[in-house]
N, C-alpha and C positions, 0 to 999 in steps of 0.2 A: 409595647417593647413585643407581645405577641402575637400582635397581628404583623407588624415587622418580621418573626421569625416565621410564620406562617407563608408569607410573602415569599419571603426567600426561600424556604423549603420547596414550594411549588414552581420558582425556578428553577430550582435546582435537579427538581425533579423533568421537568421540561427538556432539560439539556441532556441528563442522562439519557432519557425515552430517545431523543434524536442521536446521540452518540451508539443507544445501542442496534439503532436501524431501523427503528418503527417509519421514518422517513424517507431510509435511504431508497435511488429507485433502485430498480431493477435495472439491467444490462443487458439486451440480450446483440452481440455481435456477429455479423453475418461477412461471412469473405465467399466473392465467387472468386474462383481460379482461372486466371487465362482468360479472363469476360473485357474481351474489346470493347473500345471506347466508344463504337459507332451501335452495337450490338444492345443497347436498349431503348425502348420507345421512345422515350420522352430526347436523344439525340436522334431521331428519325430515321430510324432502324426498320426492316420492312420484318423484323423480331418480332413476335405479339409478345410484351411486359405488361400485361394491366397489372397484376398485383404492383409490382415494383413503381411502375408509372404510379400510383395512387397513392403508393407509400411515400412517394418521392413530392408528388403535386401537394399533399396534405403535410408537410414539414419543410427541410429545407437542403436543396440540393447547393450541392459543393461542384462549384463550377471552375475552383483555383485550386483543384486539391491535387495531391501529388503520391505514389509510391513510390516503389522499387521498379527494376524491371525485370528481374525476374523472385521466385518463389522463397526460400528461404531468407533474403537479406527482407523482405518486406515484412514477413511472420516475426523474424529477429527483432525488426524495429518497431512493429505494433505491439507485440508484449512484453519487450525492455525498455523503450523509447529511446533507444541508444542506434546512432549512428552506426554503421555497418563498419567505418572506421576506425571503431572503439569495443567493437566485441571482437575482432578478428576475423570477422564473418567479407570481407571487401571482395572475395574472389570467387565469382560461380556460385552453384549451389551446394548442398549439403549430399551428397551420393549417399549410396543406402551404403555400399561398402567403406565409408569413409568413417575412421575412427574420432569423429570430430560434431560439435554441437553447441547451442549458444550456452554460455561459461554461466558455470553457477552460480557465483559471484555477482552475477546480473539478476537482482528478483524480479520474478513477472508478474505481469498485471495479475494473475491468478494470486500470486504468492500475497500482494498487496492486500489485495481484495478480501481474500481468508482472516489477512487481521484484522478490518474490521469491522468481519462479522458475517460477512457474503457468504452465502452455501456456493459451490464454484466447479461448472462441469463443463466439459469439452466433447465436441463430437464432430469427428468428421478427420481432415490432414493436418498431421504433426509437422513435417521437415523440419525440423528442428533440432535431431539430432537423438540417437537411440542407443548408441555403441555402448554403454552402461545403464545401469540400470536405474540411478540417481538421475539422468537426463528424460527417462520417461514422463508423460507427462501428468503423472499422477505422484510425481515426485515432484514436479514443480508448481503445485499451490492447487491442483486441480481433485479435488475428492472426489470422481468419478472423471475415465477417460475410456470414450467408444472411437475405434477409426483406426487410419492406417498410419505408419509411421513413415513412409519415404515419401517420394515426390511424385508417385503415379501407379494405379495399379488397375487392373482390368475390371469395369462396371461391375463386372456380374461375379467372375470367378473369384477377383478380391487378389489376384497373384498378380508380380511383377521380376522384372529380372533386372542383374547388373551383371556387368561385362567387363572382367580384368584380365586383359590381353588375352588371350586364346579362352579363356575358361568363361563360362556364361552360368551365372546363379541365380537359380529362379526358386520361388515360396509363397506361399499363403502371405497376406498382410496385413490382417485385421487383429487388434489387440483390444481386450477388456480389460481394463485396469491394470495391471501386470501381465495380463496369460495371454497369451494366443487363442483367437475364436475361429473356428473352422468351421461353425455351425450356422453359418449364414451363407454360405455358398448358393448363388443362382438369384439370389433379391441384390436388384438396382441399387448400387450405391446412394443415389439420392432420394429413393425412396428409403432407403435402411436409414439414413443417418438423419432424414427429417420421422421417421417413425419413436428413432431411439430418444431424438429430443423432444418431442411430444410427451413419453412418456415420462422423461425429466419435467416437465413444468406440470402436470398432471397428479405426480406427487410428490411436487416440493411441498414441504413443511416452512407457510407462509409467516411464519415467528423470525425468519430468516429473510434478507434479501437475498434476488437470487441474480448471480452471472453465470448467462448461457454464452459459450466460446462457440460457434459456430461455423467452423471452417469447411465449406462443401468441395467435395472435390471436383463437383463441376465447377467450370466447363471443357476442363483440361482432357487433354489429349489421353487415351484414345478415345477414337468417334465412335460414340455408344450411344442407342437412347432406345427403348421398346418403340414399337412402331406407330403406336396411335401418336404419340406428339408429333411422328415428320409428315404428318397427313392434311394439315394446314398447309405444307409450305410443298405443297409436288408444284406451285410457278418456278421454284429456285433449281433451275438449269445442273448447278454445279453440288456433287451428291456429297461433298464435304460439307458444305456451307448449307445445305439443306439438313444432314443429320445433325449438326454443330446448329440451327435455329430451334429443332425440337429438343436438345438438352437446353439448352434457354429456356425454354417454355417449361419442360419439366422441372428446373429451377423455381423459376418463378411462381410454379403452383406450389412447390415445397415452402417456399416462403408466406404463399399464404395460408397453409395449412397450418405452418408451425404460430405461424400469427394470431389465430383464429382460435387456436389451443392457449396461446394466453389470456385472448377475451374470455374463452369458457372457464378458465379457473380463477379471472378477475384479477391476473396481476397487469392489464395491460394500458389501463389509465396510470397506471406507477412504472412504466417502463419506458427505456429509451434504445428506440433500436437503430443501430449505427449498421450501415451497409457500408463495403470498399471491397473493391476488386484488388489482388495481390498485385497485378499487371496489365501492362494491353496484352492486345489478344494476338492469338499468332495466326498469321496470313494462311497457310499450306496446312491449318488443322481446322479450317472453316472461319474464324475470328477475322475481324476485320476494325480496325482504327479509325476510319473517314471522319473529318478531313486532315485527321494528323498526319504528320510526318511518321515515319518508323513503327515497326510494332517489337512483341514481347523480345527481352536481353537487348534493345537497344537503347540508346542513351536519350533520342530522337520522344517527343513528346508522345507519341505514341506507343513508347514503352512505359512511360513514366507516369502520364495525363491519366488517373486516374477517375473510374464512376465511384462517386462516394455521395451519399445522402444520409440525414438524419430524419427521424421520426419518432415523436410523442408528444403526448398533451401536456407535458410538462416545457414544452417549447415557450416561448414567452411573445416570438413570431413565428406565423407561420406559412404554408402558400408562397415560400419567394426563393430566389437564387441567390447564393452567396458567393461572392468570387474574392476574399480574401483567402491571401496565401496559406494553404493550410498542408500541412504533412502527416504521412502516415505513425512517422513516431509522437507526435500532438496528442493522439489518442489516448497514451499512459497517462500522463500527467491531469487530461482533463475529465478523466473514467476519477483516476484515484480523487480528486478534487470533490468530482459531485460525490462519492462515495462517501464524504467526511475522512478518507483516510490521510495518512502521512508520505510523503516523498522522503521522507529521513532513511539511510543507507541505499540511496538510489543518486544516480546520474544521469539525468534524460536531458536528451538532447532537444525534447520537444517542448511545447508551451500549453497551457491551458488556452484552450481555444471554445470554453465552453457560453461565453459571454459575446465572442464573435458571433458565435452560433444562432443561441438561443437569442440574443437582444439587437444584434445585429452593429455593435461596436468594433470598433477598427480593430484589425486583428493584430497580434504578438508578432507573428512572424513578418522581417523584412528582409530575409535569406535562408536558402535554402543549400544542404549540400548532397547532391543527391550519391555522387560517391569517387572514392581516390582509389582506383584499383593499380598497383605498381608492377602487378607481375602477370595482367594481360597483355596481350601481343602490343610491342613499343611501335608506331605508326610516322614514319617521317623523321625530317629532323628538329632537332630542338631551335625554338626560333632565337634563344638568346642563352648567352651560360650563365646571365646574374638574376635569372628568372626563375619559374617555376618551369621545371623539364615538361614542356608541350607536349612530348611524345608519348605519355603517360594518359590513360583513360582516367579522364573524370567529366564531372559535369556539375556546375553552381550557376545559384541562381540567385541574383543582388538585384533587393527590387524587381522594376520591369525586366532586366538582362538576365539572359543564359548565355554562359560560355560553356563551352565543349572542347575538351583538348584529345588527344591522342585518338582512338580509333571508336569511334561512338556507337558501330555498328553500322547495317542499310538503313540507310534514309531513303527509301524510295515514299512515293507518295501510294497505298496501293486503294482503290475506290473499289466498295462491295458489286456485284456481277452485274447490278442493274444497272450502273452507271460505269462500268469497267475502262470504257475508254476516254475517263479521264487520267487513269494510272500516268503515273510518272517515275522512271527510274532515278534513281542517286546520282549526279550530276557531279559529287565532288572527286577532283584529281586523285590518285592512287595514295599519291603523299602528303594531302592537306590533314593540317594536322590542329586547326585552331576557328572554332567559327562562333562569332558573337550574333544572337537575336535578341529582339524588343518584343517578348513574347504579348503580351496587351494587344500592340499592334501586329502582331505578326504572327497568332496565336499558331498557325501550321508550317513556321521555317521553313518560307519562300526565299527571306534575303538576309543574304550572311553580310554584317555591319563589321566584322572583324578590321577592313582593312578602314573603315570609314573611321572609327572611333578608337584608336589604337590606344589610347589614355584610358579608357575603360577596360579593355583589354586587360592591361597592365596592372589596373587596378584588382582585377580579380585573380589575375595569376599570384601578386601577394597574398589574396584573401585564400586561394588552395594552398599555397607554401605556409601559412598560418595553419589550416586544418592538418596538413602531411605532420606538422610536427606532432600536435596532439591524436596522431594515430599509433594501434597500437600493431603490432607482426601479424604480417595474415596466418592466418589458419586455416590449412589447406594441406592436410596432410597425404601419404601414400595408401592407397586402399588396401586394406587387410583383409586377405585369406580368408580367418576365423570367420568373417560373416557371413559363408555360408551355410544357407538355410538347410542344408543337407545334413549339416550335423547338432540340426535342433527341430528334426523330424520333420522337415517342409516348410517351416515357417520362419518368416523375420522375426528377430527380437535382438536384446542385447548381447552382446559378447564378449566385449571387454574386460 
């Protein structure tokens, strides 16, 4: 009997140790901003990304991976696991002067990981609302936060502006915890954010697992980078593209320095690195998504087919390419389950995809709602009074099929400068509002099949009707002039 009690005691102790976090993996979640599909080395780019190529090559490349076409929606789905139709963020980004934010009723990934015993830190771009203090990252589950709250800033001066009719409101946008930080002016943000993150890694208490959320500003406009990073790209004639290439190289270096810090701290062997972009590249700001169609802010593949990979010693398969359908909302349940956490009080639209990524099991996702935006400009005429209104901007993936309705944005194919003669303009008529593609067979969306397969179009329109019935009203309030940084000493921060 004593031996039985001893065995039970050891068993219980092992369970307690596991729950307490001794075996929980560290999570390093890196987000690149406006990073084009073509602009990573292993997609054939002329831009040098040796660190990202090596990490991806030794891990799992996600080549059927999707994000949202613009910043705030992707970040909201990443940190809440919820489609934007379920958070009210269906339309556009959160602008600096809008009293808008990711709803408080949606726990963030940091909230859930902190409940599970993690130290949680964020360094970089927030862009999920800050008009009230309760929406600051420090109040959304993060133990510490350093970065900027709006959607873009000067890389050196760390200021940004917002236009309200005839008014232009400008101020410094850099926050440490709950307070503005005006001490770092002059430091390039990619360097600054990397240095801050490295400090967190060096000072981390190893009795807790670490969650480090690293949403870089790079490579979002404005196009700015120290000159030395542009030197390898003198052969690129287009100045915007050349500057952008330097910004990508600086980002690659930042990831190298950060992952080296994990290794030096003895954390790397128990760390899962997830790398993702937030949307496609912006063509006129140097980015490129070739050979995909479209770019940032469009529902074409160039806007939503993201760069993503996972690197970890904990992967059961390494050096492989995963082609299962995976969405940015899937990281929420995947990471929480990896951490041994609970999904209670959450309503994720994502799926736990770890066995898909790590072991090569068939993925759990068979469909993906890109978005339904009822207040976006309506295009063309309604196809049928008895079906979903095709004038509304939507995109839906169902198995191999992708349906778009309304106005998906400019669907041109823009090649990088060295093969620019292969670029083609969007051939769609102005009033066309239904497209159907078989993405595995036609990943670059050359052949619209909507007229050949009307039964599939009808099936997918019915599915859009279902999703539309689950949507909450759009949250897109008027700008509030009380946001003016001049009212708070020239800095952006809560005003509501």
